[in-house]
Each structure stands twice: as structure tokens, then as C-alpha cells.
mmCIF file as Biopython writes it, N, C-alpha, C and O atoms, coordinates in Angstrom:
data_model
#
loop_
_atom_site.group_PDB
_atom_site.id
_atom_site.type_symbol
_atom_site.label_atom_id
_atom_site.label_alt_id
_atom_site.label_comp_id
_atom_site.label_asym_id
_atom_site.label_entity_id
_atom_site.label_seq_id
_atom_site.pdbx_PDB_ins_code
_atom_site.Cartn_x
_atom_site.Cartn_y
_atom_site.Cartn_z
_atom_site.occupancy
_atom_site.B_iso_or_equiv
_atom_site.auth_seq_id
_atom_site.auth_asym_id
_atom_site.pdbx_PDB_model_num
ATOM 1   N N  . MET A ? 1  ? -8.445  -36.322 14.709 1.0 0.0 1  A 1 
ATOM 2   C CA . MET A ? 1  ? -8.688  -34.933 14.655 1.0 0.0 1  A 1 
ATOM 3   C C  . MET A ? 1  ? -8.577  -34.374 13.237 1.0 0.0 1  A 1 
ATOM 4   O O  . MET A ? 1  ? -9.219  -33.382 12.892 1.0 0.0 1  A 1 
ATOM 5   N N  . GLY A ? 2  ? -7.742  -35.037 12.418 1.0 0.0 2  A 1 
ATOM 6   C CA . GLY A ? 2  ? -7.617  -34.580 11.049 1.0 0.0 2  A 1 
ATOM 7   C C  . GLY A ? 2  ? -6.733  -33.368 10.836 1.0 0.0 2  A 1 
ATOM 8   O O  . GLY A ? 2  ? -6.783  -32.753 9.771  1.0 0.0 2  A 1 
ATOM 9   N N  . CYS A ? 3  ? -5.935  -33.013 11.810 1.0 0.0 3  A 1 
ATOM 10  C CA . CYS A ? 3  ? -5.038  -31.861 11.693 1.0 0.0 3  A 1 
ATOM 11  C C  . CYS A ? 3  ? -3.584  -32.362 11.747 1.0 0.0 3  A 1 
ATOM 12  O O  . CYS A ? 3  ? -3.312  -33.431 12.294 1.0 0.0 3  A 1 
ATOM 13  N N  . CYS A ? 4  ? -2.690  -31.608 11.197 1.0 0.0 4  A 1 
ATOM 14  C CA . CYS A ? 4  ? -1.264  -31.995 11.295 1.0 0.0 4  A 1 
ATOM 15  C C  . CYS A ? 4  ? -0.498  -30.797 11.847 1.0 0.0 4  A 1 
ATOM 16  O O  . CYS A ? 4  ? -0.919  -29.647 11.727 1.0 0.0 4  A 1 
ATOM 17  N N  . CYS A ? 5  ? 0.634   -31.111 12.449 1.0 0.0 5  A 1 
ATOM 18  C CA . CYS A ? 5  ? 1.475   -30.087 13.054 1.0 0.0 5  A 1 
ATOM 19  C C  . CYS A ? 5  ? 2.900   -30.288 12.667 1.0 0.0 5  A 1 
ATOM 20  O O  . CYS A ? 5  ? 3.284   -31.378 12.243 1.0 0.0 5  A 1 
ATOM 21  N N  . LEU A ? 6  ? 3.680   -29.282 12.802 1.0 0.0 6  A 1 
ATOM 22  C CA . LEU A ? 6  ? 5.137   -29.362 12.621 1.0 0.0 6  A 1 
ATOM 23  C C  . LEU A ? 6  ? 5.815   -28.869 13.886 1.0 0.0 6  A 1 
ATOM 24  O O  . LEU A ? 6  ? 5.548   -27.765 14.360 1.0 0.0 6  A 1 
ATOM 25  N N  . GLN A ? 7  ? 6.674   -29.679 14.412 1.0 0.0 7  A 1 
ATOM 26  C CA . GLN A ? 7  ? 7.434   -29.280 15.597 1.0 0.0 7  A 1 
ATOM 27  C C  . GLN A ? 7  ? 8.897   -29.427 15.265 1.0 0.0 7  A 1 
ATOM 28  O O  . GLN A ? 7  ? 9.330   -30.437 14.710 1.0 0.0 7  A 1 
ATOM 29  N N  . VAL A ? 8  ? 9.648   -28.411 15.610 1.0 0.0 8  A 1 
ATOM 30  C CA . VAL A ? 8  ? 11.076  -28.427 15.382 1.0 0.0 8  A 1 
ATOM 31  C C  . VAL A ? 8  ? 11.764  -28.215 16.732 1.0 0.0 8  A 1 
ATOM 32  O O  . VAL A ? 8  ? 11.430  -27.289 17.471 1.0 0.0 8  A 1 
ATOM 33  N N  . THR A ? 9  ? 12.709  -29.070 17.037 1.0 0.0 9  A 1 
ATOM 34  C CA . THR A ? 9  ? 13.426  -28.983 18.330 1.0 0.0 9  A 1 
ATOM 35  C C  . THR A ? 9  ? 14.920  -28.649 18.043 1.0 0.0 9  A 1 
ATOM 36  O O  . THR A ? 9  ? 15.584  -29.266 17.211 1.0 0.0 9  A 1 
ATOM 37  N N  . PHE A ? 10 ? 15.380  -27.648 18.781 1.0 0.0 10 A 1 
ATOM 38  C CA . PHE A ? 10 ? 16.796  -27.272 18.647 1.0 0.0 10 A 1 
ATOM 39  C C  . PHE A ? 10 ? 17.488  -27.523 19.973 1.0 0.0 10 A 1 
ATOM 40  O O  . PHE A ? 10 ? 16.894  -27.374 21.041 1.0 0.0 10 A 1 
ATOM 41  N N  . GLN A ? 11 ? 18.725  -27.899 19.889 1.0 0.0 11 A 1 
ATOM 42  C CA . GLN A ? 11 ? 19.510  -28.065 21.128 1.0 0.0 11 A 1 
ATOM 43  C C  . GLN A ? 11 ? 20.719  -27.107 20.996 1.0 0.0 11 A 1 
ATOM 44  O O  . GLN A ? 11 ? 21.564  -27.262 20.116 1.0 0.0 11 A 1 
ATOM 45  N N  . ALA A ? 12 ? 20.763  -26.151 21.872 1.0 0.0 12 A 1 
ATOM 46  C CA . ALA A ? 12 ? 21.845  -25.169 21.846 1.0 0.0 12 A 1 
ATOM 47  C C  . ALA A ? 12 ? 22.959  -25.609 22.826 1.0 0.0 12 A 1 
ATOM 48  O O  . ALA A ? 12 ? 22.723  -26.323 23.800 1.0 0.0 12 A 1 
ATOM 49  N N  . GLN A ? 13 ? 24.147  -25.156 22.520 1.0 0.0 13 A 1 
ATOM 50  C CA . GLN A ? 13 ? 25.310  -25.525 23.369 1.0 0.0 13 A 1 
ATOM 51  C C  . GLN A ? 13 ? 25.399  -24.652 24.604 1.0 0.0 13 A 1 
ATOM 52  O O  . GLN A ? 13 ? 26.011  -25.040 25.600 1.0 0.0 13 A 1 
ATOM 53  N N  . SER A ? 14 ? 24.790  -23.469 24.546 1.0 0.0 14 A 1 
ATOM 54  C CA . SER A ? 14 ? 24.816  -22.549 25.699 1.0 0.0 14 A 1 
ATOM 55  C C  . SER A ? 14 ? 23.552  -21.722 25.720 1.0 0.0 14 A 1 
ATOM 56  O O  . SER A ? 14 ? 22.774  -21.709 24.766 1.0 0.0 14 A 1 
ATOM 57  N N  . ILE A ? 15 ? 23.367  -21.039 26.816 1.0 0.0 15 A 1 
ATOM 58  C CA . ILE A ? 15 ? 22.205  -20.166 26.954 1.0 0.0 15 A 1 
ATOM 59  C C  . ILE A ? 15 ? 22.293  -19.017 25.948 1.0 0.0 15 A 1 
ATOM 60  O O  . ILE A ? 15 ? 21.271  -18.553 25.442 1.0 0.0 15 A 1 
ATOM 61  N N  . ASP A ? 16 ? 23.517  -18.560 25.658 1.0 0.0 16 A 1 
ATOM 62  C CA . ASP A ? 16 ? 23.693  -17.492 24.685 1.0 0.0 16 A 1 
ATOM 63  C C  . ASP A ? 16 ? 23.274  -17.922 23.281 1.0 0.0 16 A 1 
ATOM 64  O O  . ASP A ? 16 ? 22.623  -17.166 22.561 1.0 0.0 16 A 1 
ATOM 65  N N  . GLU A ? 17 ? 23.645  -19.120 22.905 1.0 0.0 17 A 1 
ATOM 66  C CA . GLU A ? 17 ? 23.270  -19.658 21.621 1.0 0.0 17 A 1 
ATOM 67  C C  . GLU A ? 17 ? 21.752  -19.887 21.566 1.0 0.0 17 A 1 
ATOM 68  O O  . GLU A ? 17 ? 21.140  -19.667 20.521 1.0 0.0 17 A 1 
ATOM 69  N N  . ALA A ? 18 ? 21.141  -20.321 22.665 1.0 0.0 18 A 1 
ATOM 70  C CA . ALA A ? 18 ? 19.705  -20.516 22.716 1.0 0.0 18 A 1 
ATOM 71  C C  . ALA A ? 18 ? 18.974  -19.184 22.550 1.0 0.0 18 A 1 
ATOM 72  O O  . ALA A ? 18 ? 17.969  -19.109 21.842 1.0 0.0 18 A 1 
ATOM 73  N N  . ARG A ? 19 ? 19.472  -18.147 23.193 1.0 0.0 19 A 1 
ATOM 74  C CA . ARG A ? 19 ? 18.863  -16.808 23.040 1.0 0.0 19 A 1 
ATOM 75  C C  . ARG A ? 19 ? 19.007  -16.299 21.609 1.0 0.0 19 A 1 
ATOM 76  O O  . ARG A ? 19 ? 18.101  -15.654 21.081 1.0 0.0 19 A 1 
ATOM 77  N N  . PHE A ? 20 ? 20.147  -16.590 20.981 1.0 0.0 20 A 1 
ATOM 78  C CA . PHE A ? 20 ? 20.377  -16.145 19.603 1.0 0.0 20 A 1 
ATOM 79  C C  . PHE A ? 20 ? 19.365  -16.872 18.689 1.0 0.0 20 A 1 
ATOM 80  O O  . PHE A ? 20 ? 18.737  -16.234 17.843 1.0 0.0 20 A 1 
ATOM 81  N N  . LEU A ? 21 ? 19.207  -18.172 18.849 1.0 0.0 21 A 1 
ATOM 82  C CA . LEU A ? 21 ? 18.258  -18.931 18.088 1.0 0.0 21 A 1 
ATOM 83  C C  . LEU A ? 21 ? 16.836  -18.417 18.266 1.0 0.0 21 A 1 
ATOM 84  O O  . LEU A ? 21 ? 16.088  -18.284 17.298 1.0 0.0 21 A 1 
ATOM 85  N N  . TYR A ? 22 ? 16.481  -18.137 19.479 1.0 0.0 22 A 1 
ATOM 86  C CA . TYR A ? 22 ? 15.110  -17.631 19.797 1.0 0.0 22 A 1 
ATOM 87  C C  . TYR A ? 22 ? 14.961  -16.296 19.114 1.0 0.0 22 A 1 
ATOM 88  O O  . TYR A ? 22 ? 13.937  -16.087 18.464 1.0 0.0 22 A 1 
ATOM 89  N N  . ASP A ? 23 ? 15.897  -15.375 19.208 1.0 0.0 23 A 1 
ATOM 90  C CA . ASP A ? 23 ? 15.786  -14.079 18.608 1.0 0.0 23 A 1 
ATOM 91  C C  . ASP A ? 23 ? 15.697  -14.154 17.068 1.0 0.0 23 A 1 
ATOM 92  O O  . ASP A ? 23 ? 15.051  -13.314 16.442 1.0 0.0 23 A 1 
ATOM 93  N N  . GLN A ? 24 ? 16.341  -15.150 16.476 1.0 0.0 24 A 1 
ATOM 94  C CA . GLN A ? 24 ? 16.298  -15.329 15.005 1.0 0.0 24 A 1 
ATOM 95  C C  . GLN A ? 24 ? 14.980  -15.900 14.564 1.0 0.0 24 A 1 
ATOM 96  O O  . GLN A ? 24 ? 14.493  -15.555 13.488 1.0 0.0 24 A 1 
ATOM 97  N N  . LEU A ? 25 ? 14.389  -16.760 15.357 1.0 0.0 25 A 1 
ATOM 98  C CA . LEU A ? 25 ? 13.138  -17.421 14.978 1.0 0.0 25 A 1 
ATOM 99  C C  . LEU A ? 25 ? 11.878  -16.621 15.274 1.0 0.0 25 A 1 
ATOM 100 O O  . LEU A ? 25 ? 10.845  -16.848 14.643 1.0 0.0 25 A 1 
ATOM 101 N N  . THR A ? 26 ? 11.940  -15.702 16.206 1.0 0.0 26 A 1 
ATOM 102 C CA . THR A ? 26 ? 10.792  -14.917 16.650 1.0 0.0 26 A 1 
ATOM 103 C C  . THR A ? 26 ? 10.159  -14.176 15.495 1.0 0.0 26 A 1 
ATOM 104 O O  . THR A ? 26 ? 8.936   -14.237 15.363 1.0 0.0 26 A 1 
ATOM 105 N N  . PRO A ? 27 ? 10.906  -13.472 14.639 1.0 0.0 27 A 1 
ATOM 106 C CA . PRO A ? 27 ? 10.238  -12.728 13.545 1.0 0.0 27 A 1 
ATOM 107 C C  . PRO A ? 27 ? 9.613   -13.673 12.514 1.0 0.0 27 A 1 
ATOM 108 O O  . PRO A ? 27 ? 8.726   -13.256 11.769 1.0 0.0 27 A 1 
ATOM 109 N N  . LEU A ? 28 ? 10.049  -14.916 12.454 1.0 0.0 28 A 1 
ATOM 110 C CA . LEU A ? 28 ? 9.536   -15.847 11.411 1.0 0.0 28 A 1 
ATOM 111 C C  . LEU A ? 28 ? 8.254   -16.484 11.855 1.0 0.0 28 A 1 
ATOM 112 O O  . LEU A ? 28 ? 7.502   -16.944 10.995 1.0 0.0 28 A 1 
ATOM 113 N N  . THR A ? 29 ? 7.946   -16.550 13.107 1.0 0.0 29 A 1 
ATOM 114 C CA . THR A ? 29 ? 6.766   -17.325 13.541 1.0 0.0 29 A 1 
ATOM 115 C C  . THR A ? 29 ? 5.433   -16.730 13.016 1.0 0.0 29 A 1 
ATOM 116 O O  . THR A ? 29 ? 4.553   -17.520 12.676 1.0 0.0 29 A 1 
ATOM 117 N N  . PRO A ? 30 ? 5.226   -15.436 12.927 1.0 0.0 30 A 1 
ATOM 118 C CA . PRO A ? 30 ? 3.957   -14.982 12.332 1.0 0.0 30 A 1 
ATOM 119 C C  . PRO A ? 30 ? 3.862   -15.337 10.870 1.0 0.0 30 A 1 
ATOM 120 O O  . PRO A ? 30 ? 2.772   -15.602 10.363 1.0 0.0 30 A 1 
ATOM 121 N N  . VAL A ? 31 ? 4.992   -15.344 10.184 1.0 0.0 31 A 1 
ATOM 122 C CA . VAL A ? 31 ? 4.994   -15.703 8.744  1.0 0.0 31 A 1 
ATOM 123 C C  . VAL A ? 31 ? 4.646   -17.159 8.590  1.0 0.0 31 A 1 
ATOM 124 O O  . VAL A ? 31 ? 3.827   -17.522 7.745  1.0 0.0 31 A 1 
ATOM 125 N N  . MET A ? 32 ? 5.279   -18.023 9.423  1.0 0.0 32 A 1 
ATOM 126 C CA . MET A ? 32 ? 4.939   -19.446 9.345  1.0 0.0 32 A 1 
ATOM 127 C C  . MET A ? 32 ? 3.513   -19.724 9.730  1.0 0.0 32 A 1 
ATOM 128 O O  . MET A ? 32 ? 2.897   -20.617 9.148  1.0 0.0 32 A 1 
ATOM 129 N N  . LEU A ? 33 ? 2.949   -19.000 10.692 1.0 0.0 33 A 1 
ATOM 130 C CA . LEU A ? 33 ? 1.534   -19.163 11.070 1.0 0.0 33 A 1 
ATOM 131 C C  . LEU A ? 33 ? 0.656   -18.789 9.903  1.0 0.0 33 A 1 
ATOM 132 O O  . LEU A ? 33 ? -0.326  -19.479 9.627  1.0 0.0 33 A 1 
ATOM 133 N N  . ALA A ? 34 ? 0.987   -17.688 9.193  1.0 0.0 34 A 1 
ATOM 134 C CA . ALA A ? 34 ? 0.150   -17.267 8.074  1.0 0.0 34 A 1 
ATOM 135 C C  . ALA A ? 34 ? 0.257   -18.261 6.922  1.0 0.0 34 A 1 
ATOM 136 O O  . ALA A ? 34 ? -0.731  -18.506 6.230  1.0 0.0 34 A 1 
ATOM 137 N N  . LEU A ? 35 ? 1.424   -18.833 6.705  1.0 0.0 35 A 1 
ATOM 138 C CA . LEU A ? 35 ? 1.617   -19.794 5.594  1.0 0.0 35 A 1 
ATOM 139 C C  . LEU A ? 35 ? 0.895   -21.101 5.887  1.0 0.0 35 A 1 
ATOM 140 O O  . LEU A ? 35 ? 0.477   -21.815 4.976  1.0 0.0 35 A 1 
ATOM 141 N N  . SER A ? 36 ? 0.752   -21.409 7.213  1.0 0.0 36 A 1 
ATOM 142 C CA . SER A ? 36 ? 0.097   -22.683 7.528  1.0 0.0 36 A 1 
ATOM 143 C C  . SER A ? 36 ? -1.407  -22.455 7.842  1.0 0.0 36 A 1 
ATOM 144 O O  . SER A ? 36 ? -2.062  -23.333 8.402  1.0 0.0 36 A 1 
ATOM 145 N N  . ALA A ? 37 ? -1.913  -21.336 7.496  1.0 0.0 37 A 1 
ATOM 146 C CA . ALA A ? 37 ? -3.322  -21.049 7.786  1.0 0.0 37 A 1 
ATOM 147 C C  . ALA A ? 37 ? -4.239  -22.010 6.974  1.0 0.0 37 A 1 
ATOM 148 O O  . ALA A ? 37 ? -3.881  -22.512 5.909  1.0 0.0 37 A 1 
ATOM 149 N N  . SER A ? 38 ? -5.382  -22.216 7.526  1.0 0.0 38 A 1 
ATOM 150 C CA . SER A ? 38 ? -6.369  -23.100 6.850  1.0 0.0 38 A 1 
ATOM 151 C C  . SER A ? 38 ? -6.971  -22.383 5.701  1.0 0.0 38 A 1 
ATOM 152 O O  . SER A ? 38 ? -6.783  -21.183 5.498  1.0 0.0 38 A 1 
ATOM 153 N N  . SER A ? 39 ? -7.712  -23.165 4.942  1.0 0.0 39 A 1 
ATOM 154 C CA . SER A ? 39 ? -8.459  -22.621 3.778  1.0 0.0 39 A 1 
ATOM 155 C C  . SER A ? 39 ? -9.481  -21.604 4.208  1.0 0.0 39 A 1 
ATOM 156 O O  . SER A ? 39 ? -10.146 -21.796 5.226  1.0 0.0 39 A 1 
ATOM 157 N N  . PRO A ? 40 ? -9.631  -20.509 3.452  1.0 0.0 40 A 1 
ATOM 158 C CA . PRO A ? 40 ? -10.650 -19.509 3.871  1.0 0.0 40 A 1 
ATOM 159 C C  . PRO A ? 40 ? -12.060 -19.971 3.714  1.0 0.0 40 A 1 
ATOM 160 O O  . PRO A ? 40 ? -12.977 -19.410 4.314  1.0 0.0 40 A 1 
ATOM 161 N N  . ILE A ? 41 ? -12.257 -21.028 2.884  1.0 0.0 41 A 1 
ATOM 162 C CA . ILE A ? 41 ? -13.620 -21.557 2.632  1.0 0.0 41 A 1 
ATOM 163 C C  . ILE A ? 41 ? -13.622 -23.031 3.012  1.0 0.0 41 A 1 
ATOM 164 O O  . ILE A ? 41 ? -12.747 -23.792 2.599  1.0 0.0 41 A 1 
ATOM 165 N N  . TRP A ? 42 ? -14.599 -23.417 3.790  1.0 0.0 42 A 1 
ATOM 166 C CA . TRP A ? 42 ? -14.701 -24.807 4.275  1.0 0.0 42 A 1 
ATOM 167 C C  . TRP A ? 42 ? -16.126 -25.269 4.117  1.0 0.0 42 A 1 
ATOM 168 O O  . TRP A ? 42 ? -17.040 -24.681 4.694  1.0 0.0 42 A 1 
ATOM 169 N N  . ARG A ? 43 ? -16.326 -26.313 3.345  1.0 0.0 43 A 1 
ATOM 170 C CA . ARG A ? 43 ? -17.674 -26.846 3.081  1.0 0.0 43 A 1 
ATOM 171 C C  . ARG A ? 43 ? -18.616 -25.785 2.521  1.0 0.0 43 A 1 
ATOM 172 O O  . ARG A ? 43 ? -19.798 -25.759 2.865  1.0 0.0 43 A 1 
ATOM 173 N N  . GLY A ? 44 ? -18.107 -24.923 1.673  1.0 0.0 44 A 1 
ATOM 174 C CA . GLY A ? 44 ? -18.931 -23.887 1.067  1.0 0.0 44 A 1 
ATOM 175 C C  . GLY A ? 44 ? -19.199 -22.632 1.896  1.0 0.0 44 A 1 
ATOM 176 O O  . GLY A ? 44 ? -19.875 -21.714 1.433  1.0 0.0 44 A 1 
ATOM 177 N N  . TYR A ? 45 ? -18.687 -22.592 3.078  1.0 0.0 45 A 1 
ATOM 178 C CA . TYR A ? 45 ? -18.867 -21.417 3.951  1.0 0.0 45 A 1 
ATOM 179 C C  . TYR A ? 45 ? -17.509 -20.763 4.237  1.0 0.0 45 A 1 
ATOM 180 O O  . TYR A ? 45 ? -16.473 -21.428 4.223  1.0 0.0 45 A 1 
ATOM 181 N N  . LEU A ? 46 ? -17.533 -19.442 4.498  1.0 0.0 46 A 1 
ATOM 182 C CA . LEU A ? 46 ? -16.322 -18.786 4.905  1.0 0.0 46 A 1 
ATOM 183 C C  . LEU A ? 46 ? -15.918 -19.279 6.286  1.0 0.0 46 A 1 
ATOM 184 O O  . LEU A ? 46 ? -16.742 -19.325 7.200  1.0 0.0 46 A 1 
ATOM 185 N N  . ALA A ? 47 ? -14.640 -19.652 6.442  1.0 0.0 47 A 1 
ATOM 186 C CA . ALA A ? 47 ? -14.224 -20.237 7.707  1.0 0.0 47 A 1 
ATOM 187 C C  . ALA A ? 47 ? -14.070 -19.186 8.834  1.0 0.0 47 A 1 
ATOM 188 O O  . ALA A ? 47 ? -14.210 -19.520 10.011 1.0 0.0 47 A 1 
ATOM 189 N N  . ASP A ? 48 ? -13.787 -17.942 8.479  1.0 0.0 48 A 1 
ATOM 190 C CA . ASP A ? 48 ? -13.674 -16.854 9.460  1.0 0.0 48 A 1 
ATOM 191 C C  . ASP A ? 48 ? -12.634 -17.104 10.543 1.0 0.0 48 A 1 
ATOM 192 O O  . ASP A ? 48 ? -12.767 -16.611 11.664 1.0 0.0 48 A 1 
ATOM 193 N N  . ILE A ? 49 ? -11.599 -17.868 10.210 1.0 0.0 49 A 1 
ATOM 194 C CA . ILE A ? 49 ? -10.455 -18.067 11.082 1.0 0.0 49 A 1 
ATOM 195 C C  . ILE A ? 49 ? -9.179  -17.894 10.290 1.0 0.0 49 A 1 
ATOM 196 O O  . ILE A ? 49 ? -9.121  -18.224 9.105  1.0 0.0 49 A 1 
ATOM 197 N N  . ASP A ? 50 ? -8.142  -17.367 10.956 1.0 0.0 50 A 1 
ATOM 198 C CA . ASP A ? 50 ? -6.875  -17.156 10.241 1.0 0.0 50 A 1 
ATOM 199 C C  . ASP A ? 50 ? -5.939  -18.327 10.334 1.0 0.0 50 A 1 
ATOM 200 O O  . ASP A ? 50 ? -5.039  -18.480 9.508  1.0 0.0 50 A 1 
ATOM 201 N N  . CYS A ? 51 ? -6.144  -19.157 11.334 1.0 0.0 51 A 1 
ATOM 202 C CA . CYS A ? 51 ? -5.308  -20.347 11.480 1.0 0.0 51 A 1 
ATOM 203 C C  . CYS A ? 51 ? -6.105  -21.434 12.169 1.0 0.0 51 A 1 
ATOM 204 O O  . CYS A ? 51 ? -7.224  -21.197 12.624 1.0 0.0 51 A 1 
ATOM 205 N N  . ARG A ? 52 ? -5.547  -22.597 12.248 1.0 0.0 52 A 1 
ATOM 206 C CA . ARG A ? 52 ? -6.261  -23.749 12.816 1.0 0.0 52 A 1 
ATOM 207 C C  . ARG A ? 52 ? -6.110  -23.844 14.333 1.0 0.0 52 A 1 
ATOM 208 O O  . ARG A ? 52 ? -6.579  -24.810 14.934 1.0 0.0 52 A 1 
ATOM 209 N N  . TRP A ? 53 ? -5.484  -22.888 14.945 1.0 0.0 53 A 1 
ATOM 210 C CA . TRP A ? 53 ? -5.245  -23.006 16.404 1.0 0.0 53 A 1 
ATOM 211 C C  . TRP A ? 53 ? -6.553  -23.097 17.199 1.0 0.0 53 A 1 
ATOM 212 O O  . TRP A ? 53 ? -6.676  -23.973 18.055 1.0 0.0 53 A 1 
ATOM 213 N N  . ASN A ? 54 ? -7.517  -22.236 16.948 1.0 0.0 54 A 1 
ATOM 214 C CA . ASN A ? 54 ? -8.763  -22.258 17.704 1.0 0.0 54 A 1 
ATOM 215 C C  . ASN A ? 54 ? -9.533  -23.543 17.402 1.0 0.0 54 A 1 
ATOM 216 O O  . ASN A ? 54 ? -10.153 -24.112 18.301 1.0 0.0 54 A 1 
ATOM 217 N N  . ALA A ? 55 ? -9.504  -24.009 16.149 1.0 0.0 55 A 1 
ATOM 218 C CA . ALA A ? 55 ? -10.181 -25.254 15.820 1.0 0.0 55 A 1 
ATOM 219 C C  . ALA A ? 55 ? -9.520  -26.448 16.504 1.0 0.0 55 A 1 
ATOM 220 O O  . ALA A ? 55 ? -10.202 -27.366 16.959 1.0 0.0 55 A 1 
ATOM 221 N N  . LEU A ? 56 ? -8.195  -26.432 16.574 1.0 0.0 56 A 1 
ATOM 222 C CA . LEU A ? 56 ? -7.528  -27.502 17.249 1.0 0.0 56 A 1 
ATOM 223 C C  . LEU A ? 56 ? -7.799  -27.504 18.730 1.0 0.0 56 A 1 
ATOM 224 O O  . LEU A ? 56 ? -7.987  -28.568 19.320 1.0 0.0 56 A 1 
ATOM 225 N N  . CYS A ? 57 ? -7.825  -26.295 19.369 1.0 0.0 57 A 1 
ATOM 226 C CA . CYS A ? 57 ? -8.191  -26.187 20.750 1.0 0.0 57 A 1 
ATOM 227 C C  . CYS A ? 57 ? -9.572  -26.709 21.043 1.0 0.0 57 A 1 
ATOM 228 O O  . CYS A ? 57 ? -9.789  -27.366 22.061 1.0 0.0 57 A 1 
ATOM 229 N N  . ALA A ? 58 ? -10.503 -26.429 20.169 1.0 0.0 58 A 1 
ATOM 230 C CA . ALA A ? 58 ? -11.900 -26.885 20.360 1.0 0.0 58 A 1 
ATOM 231 C C  . ALA A ? 58 ? -12.014 -28.388 20.187 1.0 0.0 58 A 1 
ATOM 232 O O  . ALA A ? 58 ? -12.874 -29.017 20.804 1.0 0.0 58 A 1 
ATOM 233 N N  . MET A ? 59 ? -11.162 -28.971 19.359 1.0 0.0 59 A 1 
ATOM 234 C CA . MET A ? 59 ? -11.247 -30.427 19.164 1.0 0.0 59 A 1 
ATOM 235 C C  . MET A ? 59 ? -10.741 -31.249 20.343 1.0 0.0 59 A 1 
ATOM 236 O O  . MET A ? 59 ? -11.193 -32.366 20.595 1.0 0.0 59 A 1 
ATOM 237 N N  . VAL A ? 60 ? -9.771  -30.645 21.067 1.0 0.0 60 A 1 
ATOM 238 C CA . VAL A ? 60 ? -9.157  -31.397 22.179 1.0 0.0 60 A 1 
ATOM 239 C C  . VAL A ? 60 ? -9.673  -30.934 23.557 1.0 0.0 60 A 1 
ATOM 240 O O  . VAL A ? 60 ? -9.145  -31.347 24.589 1.0 0.0 60 A 1 
ATOM 241 N N  . ASP A ? 61 ? -10.687 -30.091 23.565 1.0 0.0 61 A 1 
ATOM 242 C CA . ASP A ? 61 ? -11.233 -29.617 24.813 1.0 0.0 61 A 1 
ATOM 243 C C  . ASP A ? 61 ? -12.048 -30.742 25.440 1.0 0.0 61 A 1 
ATOM 244 O O  . ASP A ? 61 ? -13.051 -31.161 24.862 1.0 0.0 61 A 1 
ATOM 245 N N  . ASP A ? 62 ? -11.655 -31.231 26.578 1.0 0.0 62 A 1 
ATOM 246 C CA . ASP A ? 62 ? -12.342 -32.359 27.165 1.0 0.0 62 A 1 
ATOM 247 C C  . ASP A ? 62 ? -13.093 -31.970 28.460 1.0 0.0 62 A 1 
ATOM 248 O O  . ASP A ? 62 ? -13.368 -32.826 29.301 1.0 0.0 62 A 1 
ATOM 249 N N  . ARG A ? 63 ? -13.408 -30.712 28.605 1.0 0.0 63 A 1 
ATOM 250 C CA . ARG A ? 63 ? -14.153 -30.292 29.804 1.0 0.0 63 A 1 
ATOM 251 C C  . ARG A ? 63 ? -15.612 -30.774 29.659 1.0 0.0 63 A 1 
ATOM 252 O O  . ARG A ? 63 ? -16.162 -30.798 28.558 1.0 0.0 63 A 1 
ATOM 253 N N  . THR A ? 64 ? -16.203 -31.144 30.757 1.0 0.0 64 A 1 
ATOM 254 C CA . THR A ? 64 ? -17.612 -31.619 30.709 1.0 0.0 64 A 1 
ATOM 255 C C  . THR A ? 64 ? -18.506 -30.604 31.365 1.0 0.0 64 A 1 
ATOM 256 O O  . THR A ? 64 ? -19.719 -30.803 31.434 1.0 0.0 64 A 1 
#
């Protein structure tokens, strides 16, 4: 596919700690998505996408 991903796994000691981690990471996810966005120009054309999510979904779509 030619794409890379980053996955981070956390293990919390309790549901309260898990909620705290979730609440702390939620505001950061749009920033991380923007930082990991693809190049605006691809093969000399404007890519017209903000991130690689749609491109990745299209690459792994196996419907016939």
C-alpha cells in the first residue's frame, strides 16, 4: 500500500484513569491528524485531501 501508520496503546489501571487519558488525548487528535497529513501536491497535481484516511480506505476496499 505504501502508507505508514502510528498506533499507540495505553493500559490504564482503572476506568477512571482510562477516562482521564481519553479526555487528555481527545483535543490532540485533530492536531496529530493535521501534522500527519499527506503532501498537498502529488505527481504534479493538487491532492485535494487533508489526510491519507480516504486514500487508505480506497486502497483496502475489497468489495467486488
